[in-house]
N, C-alpha and C positions, 0 to 999 in steps of 0.2 A: 496738643496744641496742635493749633493750626499755623498760629505765626514762627517764626523762623526764627533761631535764638542765637545772638550775639553775645561771647565773652572777652572781656577787654579788660585788661591786667595794667595795673597800674590808674586806673577810673577816677582816680576822686579829683584831677586836676588834670589840666593842658591836656597834650594831645590825647590821653586816653579818657578825659571828660568830652573834647571834642566827635572823638569816634562815636562814647556814646549817643551823643547827640544827632550825629549823621545816622546811627543805624536804626535810631527809634522813628526818623523822621522817615524811616523806608519800611516799615512799618515791624521793624525785627522787633521782638525782647531784646532784654539785654539783661545780662549777669553781671556785675561791675565786682571786681578785686580791687581791693588795696591794702594797708595797714588802717588807716583811718576810718573808723565806722562812721562815727557821725558825718564825715564829708560825703562818704557812698547813700548812706541815707536821707541827706540832702538832695541829692542828686537824682537820687531813685525817685521818690518826691517829685520834683521838678517836671523827671521825665513820664512820668506817668501821667501828671496833669497834661502837659504840653502835648505827648502823642497819643495817650490814651496805652499804651501798653502796658506788659509787666516789667517791674524792673525788679532783679533778683540781686539782696548784697549780700556779698560773701566775704567778710573782713579775712586777711589773711597776708601774711609776710611768706615771700618766695625766696627766703632765705632758710626756711625750715623745709628742709627734704621732701618732707611727706602731707607740704604745701598741694602742691600741682595734684597730687591723687585722689587727697581730701577736699579741693575745689570740683572735681570732676565729681566727686561720689554725691557730694550734696545736691547736683542738679539732677544725677541718675534717682536718686529717692525723689527728687518732686517729677519724675519721667520726662526729662529734658536733656536732651544733646545735643551737641556743639554744631549748627551750622557755619556759622563765620568767629575766627578766632582773632583777639589785635594782643598780640603779644608787644606789648607798649611801657612795661614796668621798669621802671632802671633811673640809674642813678650814677654819678660818679665820684670815683677815691682822688681828690688832689693832692697834689706830692707827687715826687721819685716810688720811684717803687720798693725804696726800701724805710720809707719814709711813713709807711703803714705795719702796723703788725700783721702777718699771714691771715689772722684771722679773720680781718677787715677786708682783704682779698680773697679769702675761699667765701667767703658772704656775698662779696661781689659776683661774683662768677656762679654763685648759684641763684641769682637770682636774675642774671645778665644772662647766661648760657644756659644751663643745665634746666632750669626750669622751664624756657619757651622751648625747649629741646623736647623737653619728655610733653608739655601737651600738645606740640606737634603731633609727635609719637602715639600721644592718647587719644586724639580728636579724630585720626585719618580716619581709620576704618568705618569708622560709621559717616565718614564724607564719602566715601568709596564705595560703601554698601548703599547711599541716599543716591549718588551720584549727582552728589550738590555740596560745596565745599568752597569759602571764603579763608582765606589765611593771610595773615598782612604781620609779618616782623616789623616793627620798628628798629629801624637800624639807625644808620649816623651817614652825613660828610665823610665825616672821620673815617669811615670804614674804608671808604674808597683815594683817598692821600697816605702818604707813607705818614708812620708812624711820628712821637713828637716826643721831646723829653715831658714829664711826668702826664699825671692820669695815664697811667703808661699802660692798664691793660682794656682803658676805654676803645680805643681804637681797635685792639686788637678783638677784640669781641665781636662790636660792629663787623668787620673786614667778615667775621664769622658767620655770620646771619645773614650776611649780603649773600655769601655762597652755597650757604645749607637752603638759602631760599631759592637760587637758581637752580640746584639741583631738583628741590623735591619740585619747583615749578616744572623739570621736566618731565620727573616720574611721574607727575600725574596729568598729563597733557592728557586729552578727551577723556580723562574719568568725569570730568565737568565739578573739577576742582580745582580752584587760581588759588594760587601763591606768589606772593607780591614783598621784597624787601623795598621799604619805604625809606629813605636817607634825606632826610631834612637836615639844612644846619641850624646856623641860630634861628632858635624859636620863643618868643615870649610866653614864658611858663615858668615854673618853682623850678627849676632841675638847678639855675645858677646858685638859687636862695641855700636851696638844701644843704651845697656840699660849699655854703660861704664864698662863691666866686663872684658872685653878681656884680661888687664893684668896681675890680679890675676888669672882666668880661667889659660891663656898660663902659667903661673908658679907651678899653682896644678895638669894639670892636665897633664900626663905625654905624648907622642906621638904617643904610638900604640893604646893610646884611641881612637883618631880623624879618621873620615871618611871623605871621600871627598864625597861634596853634589851631583856628578852625583851615585856616586856608589851606596848613599842612594837610591835618585830619581827610579836609573835601577832596584834596591833591592822591593821599594812601586809598580813600576808597576807589576814586575812576580809574587809579592805576589795577589796582587786585578784581572790578568787575571789567575789566577789557584785558586781563588777565597778562598782563606786563612786569617783569620779572622785577624790574627794579624801578623804581622813582625817585627822581632827584625833585625836590619841588622846587622854584623860584628860579628865576633868569639867571641871576647870581651864585646859585650855588653849583649850575647847570656846566656856567663857565667856569667854576674852580674845577669842576670835575674829567669837564675835558682838555683842559689845561694840564690838572697833572698826567693824564694818560699821554699826550703827546711831548712833554718835559722830559729829557732822560733822568733816570732814577737818583743819579749823583744828586744834579741841580735842584731838584723836588725835595731831596733830603736834607739838603744844602737850605732851601726856602726854609725849612719846615725847622730849621734850628736856627735860623738867625731871626724867624717871627716866635717862636715859641716862648721866649722872658715877657712879651708885652704882655701873651693870655693869662700871664703867671703873675704877675704883680709885681715883677723883677726892674722893668726901666718907667 
């Protein structure tokens, strides 16, 4: 195929679906993967009709250890390599660390940490050989601020994605491969519906903190094209990230402790 291919995880809604539309609008074929096959098929049909590109659907659950290899094998059978990878699939586990069984945390870590790392590892050799590649790891503003009570592993995993993106950015300099971590704050998507925190988050977070998924994805696309290792979209999010850097660790941690109950629906 003459067209490049973008693989987007968590493609059925929100930021993932927005990335699919952006890459298709720039002439990429798109491979969509998520758990909900019907949603993927609907989006794929829209992409074909609107942009005239090939849209491949691969239903998969990244909590399955075999899923990353299976996804790439499905593409390889069709003679396709991955030119752009958007590691977007994700969710949050609400509550304290001991409020959920280990199996819940284990699945979360496979989806949020192991799968994106494995996908990047498996597609990078081909990108380096072709001297072209784009990897966007959708992290979060949560990865740039201190941890807070509740959703215990979320910020830690997002911080990992940021650090890994920075390292890969440096390792691939001059090889035609760009790597960026996208660090959005509150984004209009299904994220808070999935973990049943929509009501309390909507009460606690003012409207000016929220961004549209399309705007977030557009910022991420621009960042990886410019080969910026970190992208924090939106002026409020940039201000928060900068303020946390300047504040002493003890102050920042105390602030997170004082604000966390608001976002957990305790006050």
